[in-house]
C-alpha positions, 0 to 999 in steps of 0.5 A, a space after each residue: 819703782 822696785 823690780 818686784 813691783 814691775 814684775 807683779 805689774 807685768 804679771 797682772 797685765 798678762 793675767 788680764 790680757 788672758 782673761 779678756 781674750 778668753 772672755 772675747 772668745 766666749 762672746 762675753 762682752 759683759 765680762 770684758 767690761 768687768 775686767 776692764 773696769 777692775 784693772 786700774 784698781 788692781 794695778 793701783 793695789 800693786 803700786 800701793 803695796 810698793 809704797 808701803 
């Protein structure tokens, strides 16, 4: 796996962790669920871009 891909996955994780924590702080369980559901697809997109 390319270093750039690893960095992008780390950035993605940080972005989602921040967004989830903010949603929790706002008692937005619906948004937490939405973010959790979309994260795997976002990570897969990063991995697919590495393979291209």
